[in-house]
N, C-alpha and C positions, 0 to 999 in steps of 0.2 A: 699252174695246175695244182689242184687240191683234190684229194681222194679221201673217202670215208670207208673204213672197213668195220663191219659189224660181226662179231664172233658169236656163233650160236653153238655152245658146247654140249649139245644133247645128241645122243645116239640111241638107236633101238638096242644095239649091242656093240661092244668094242671089237674091232678087228684084231686078228692075231698079231699083226705087225705094228699096230698103232701106238705111238707114244705122244700123240697130240693132247692138248688140253680139252678133253671131252669126257662125258660121263654117260653111262647107261643107267636106266631104271630111275631117272629123276625127272620125268616129263611133267610131274605134278608141279614142279617149280617153274615151268616155262612161262605161264602168264605173268608171274611176278618178275621174272627175269626180263621179259619184253618191256615191262613198265620201267624197270631200273635202267635198261639201256636207253630208253627214250629220255629218262631223267638225266643220265650222263650227257647225252647229246645237248639237252637244253642248257645245263650248267656250263658246258664247254663253249656253247654259242654265246652265252652272256659274257664269259671271260674274253672271248675273241673280239667282241665288240663290233662296231659298224664296219671295221676293216676286214671282216671275215670274207674269204673268197667262197663263191658257190662251188659245189662239188662237181667235178668233171666226171668222176666215177664213184659208184657206190657198189660195194661188194659184200654179199652175205656169205661168210665162210664158216667152217666148222671142223669137227662135228657134222651134223646133218641139218642144215637150215631148212630142208624140205619137210622136216617134221613140224614146222610152223604151218599154220593155215594162211590163206591169202589175206585175211583180215589183219593178222599180226604183221605180216610182211608190209602191207600197206600202211599200217600204223607207224612202223619204224621209218618208212620212206617219207611219210608226212612229217614226222618229227625232224628228219634231216632237212626237208625242204623248208619248214618253218624256221629252223635254227640257222642254217647256213645258206639255204637255197640250193637248187640243183639246176645245172646248166641245161638249156634245151639241147637235146641230142646226146645227153650224158649216157655213158655206158653203165647199165645197172645189171649186175651179175648175181646169180644165185647158184650155189652148189647144191646138187640134188643127188640122192641115192636111189637107184631103182629099188622097187619094193616099198618105197614111201610115197609113190606117185600114182595118180590116175589122171585121166584126161581132164576131168572137172577141176582138179587142183591146179594143174598146169595152166588151164585157161584162166583161172583166178589170178595166178601169179602174173601172167602176161597182161591181163586187163589192169592189174594194179601198178604196172610200170616196169616190171622186170623185162629186160629185152635181150638178155644173154644168159644161157643156161649151161652150167658146167656139170656134166654127168659123170659120176664116179663109177665107171664101168669096170675098170681094172683088168678084166679078162672075159673072154667069151667061152672059156672052158669051165665046165661044171666042177671038174676035179681041182682046178686052180682056184676057183672061187671058194671051194670048201677049205683048201689049204690056207687061204688068206683069212678065212673066217668071215667072209662077206655075208650079209644077210639077204642077198638077192640071188636069183637064179639067172641063167642065160636067157630064158624066155622073158623074164621081167626086164632085163637089160634091153632086149630088142624092142619090147613093148614101149619102154620109156622113151626111146628115140623116136618111134613112130608117133606117140602121143605128143611129144614136144613139137614135132612138125605140124601136126593137126592143130595144136593150140596156137600156132602162129609164130613160133620162135624161128627167126631167120639166122640167128647166131647161136650155134650149138658147139660146145667143146666136149670132147671125150677124154677122160683120164684113163691111162693104161699103165700097167706095171710089168717090167721084165726082170729077169735075173732071179726067178723064184727057185727054191730048192728043187733040184731034179728036172727043171724045165729044159726042154730041148730047143735047139735053134728052129727046127721045123714047127714046133708048137707055138713059138713066138711069132713066126711068119704067118701062121694060120690066124692068130688073133689080130695081127696088123691088117691082113687082107680082109678079114671080116669087118673090121672097123671102117676100112675104106669103102666098103660097099654102101655105107650110109652117107658118104660124102659130107662129113662134118666140116664146118668152116675152120675148126681149130682142133689140134690134138696136143695134149700134155702127156709126155711119155717119160716115166721115171724108172730108174734102176732101184730095185728093192734095197733098202738099207735095213739091216737087222739091228734094231735098237736094243740096247741093254735093258733087261728087265721085262721085256715083252714076252707074251706066251710063245711067240715064234722063236725068240732067242733061246728060251728054255728047252723047246723041243729039239733045236739043233744041238744045244749043249749036251743033252742026255742021249743023243744019237738016234732019236726018233725020226729026224729029218736030216738029209745031207746038207752040208754047208754049201751055200751058193758059190758057184765057180766064177771068179772074177774075170778070167780069160773068156769064158763063155758069155758073160755079160757084156764084155767089150765087143765081141762078135755080134751080139744082138743089137747093140747101139749102132754099129756100122750098118747092119742090115736095115735098121729103122731109117737111118739117113738115106740109104739107097732107095728103099721102097717108097718113102714119102716124097722124095725128089722126083721119082718116076711118075708118081701120081699127081704131080703139080703143086706140091706143098713147098713152102719156103721155111727153112729153119731160121728163126729170128732170135732164139735164145737157146741156151744149152739143152733144155728139156722141152722146148715148145716149137710147134710148127703151125703155120697158117696158110690158107689158100692165097691170101694177098695181104698187103699191109693193112687194109681196112678191117681185116679179121683178126689181127693181133690183139692180145689182151691189153687194153689201155691201162687197166688198173694195175696189173702186175708190172707193166713197164714203168709205172710210177715208182714202184719199189726199186727197180733196177737203176732208174735214173735219179734216185734219192730226192725226188720232189716231195713236198709236204703231204703227209697222210695222217689221218686220225683213226686210232683203233678204239672201238667201243666194245665193252663187254669183258667178261672174265678172261684173263690171260692175254688180252689184246695189247698190241704194241703200237706206239705212235712215234712219228718223227715230224717235228715242226719247230721253227724258231730256234734251231740248234739243240733242241731237247729231244732225247730219246727216252721214252717211258714204257713201262710194262705194268699191266694191271694184275691184281691178285688172281690166282687161278680158280679159287673155290667159288661156286655159284652162290651159296648162302652168304659167304663173307662179302662177295661183290655186291649183292643186293643190299646188305646191311650198310656197307660203306656209302653207297649212293643215297640210301634213305636217311642216313645221319650226317650228310654233307653239310657242314656249317661254315667252314673256313673259306674265305675268298682266296682263290688261287689264280695265278697268271696262266694264260693259255700257253701250252696245251696240258698243263698239269691237272690231274684229277684226284679226287679223294680216293679213288679205287687203285691208285698207283701203289705198287710194291717196290718198284725201282725207278729212279730218275737219274739220268746222266746228261750233263750239259757238255756237248762235244766241242772241242777246240777246233780251230781252222784246219790244222794238219790232219786231224782225224776225219773231218768232213771231206777233205780232198782225197784221202786214202779210200774212204768208202765209195766216193764217186767213181774212182777208177776200178776198184775191186768189183763192185756190183755192175757198173756200166759195161765192163768187159764180158759179162754174161750175155749181153745182147750181141749175138753172133753176126747179125746182118749189119747193124749200124755202129756198134761199139760206143766209144766215148767221143762226142763232138768237141774238138779243141775250142771252137768258137763259144760253145755253151759253157764249157769249163771256165774260159776267160771272163765271160759275162757274169758268171756266178761268183767267182773268187777273185777276179782282178789279176790273175796270174796265168802264165803259160804252163800247161801241164808238161810240155817237153822240157822246161827248165826245172820245174819243181821235182819231177821224177826222172831226171836225165839218166841217173845211174840205173834205175829199175828198167826203164825203157830200153837202154842199150843192152842190158843183160838178156832181156826177153827177145830182142831182135837177133842177138847172137845165137840164141837157141831156136830161132825161127818159130816162136810162139805167138808173135804179134806182127801186124803189118799196118801201114798207113793206107787208107782208102779215101778217094775223093768223093764228096757229097756236095749238094747245092750250097750248103753253108760253109764249105771248106773241108779240110782234112779231118778224118776221124781215125782213132786208134782202135783196132779190133783184133780179135784172135784169128790166127791162120787156121787152116783145116787141121793141121797138127795140134795147134793150141786148143781147139775145141775138144779134141780127144783127151787131152791131159790138162784141162782147164784149171784144176786146183793148183798145178805147178805155177801157172801164171798169176793166179789170184794171191798166192802166198807172198808175192813181191810187195803187196800193198797192205799187209797185215801188221 
């Protein structure tokens, strides 16, 4: 499996809680940035050579990829197809924010090859949207879902955030139930993290907003598990639910299964051939580095890289366990671990597995390819305690 991630670090405005690599007020650089991203794809394709695998998934993330027009999205998909190829039936996802959409734009995305839409709804409460600094209204959120259906999207994911300052359990229940009225194929549900240096963190520090209640957030998470299960959704990852296995995010599962992926654009990360890389975060510097790329580099190294780390075997195995345990339904396949590393995870991590079993945080479950290690229900609630065993 091979995945391509294209980072689009442009926003109409930054949200109060955001610490992602994204910039507001720089849309004039978008055309040059799209050309640079296509150039990075091309150079990496040359380095990969004839042995390059076609992409099973392509994901436009951000930022706000829906600030691009359909022609720009199609241009980058064409560049991916020419360079690596795209498998028939590949999952092609695009993150979109309500307020940047209309029916015509969504029809253009769909006609251009995008077949999965991830909508950054976050909340159906006007007060909560204002607190988060979102640039859309409740009405625009509702319209975007209806337009997506009209445009022919059969795979729609909604992003929601809980644990907001002052948010009640009933308010969170209301947002969840409203989201379920649209019967999305997928839901990504995240607990708010107050990142240092964000406007939200400063408002909490100076007392303008109350500090989020961790116990209340835990109750909200358990309510999410209950309501989504009752509605027919399966939790397949710590923060993700799907109507069935076919609706799970294949692209994000590539990260959790630590299969090769290529990150294109400013601030993007890649993992392939034991290398983990990170690109420079600045848009102008990224474009300049791609424009001035003269050195021949081995795949997946790029002239845009700010960091490059070659992972040893032990680290790769640790990451396989740490990230794979996030997959709450399937966890880590022992057969796949053995095929990949030539070793038995039960022997490599005998001490860690025994400790986690004693604390009732993991269990063995039988699948068609043999036993898998996965989190217990208790382990899902306190997942970080399990993950730390493999750091």
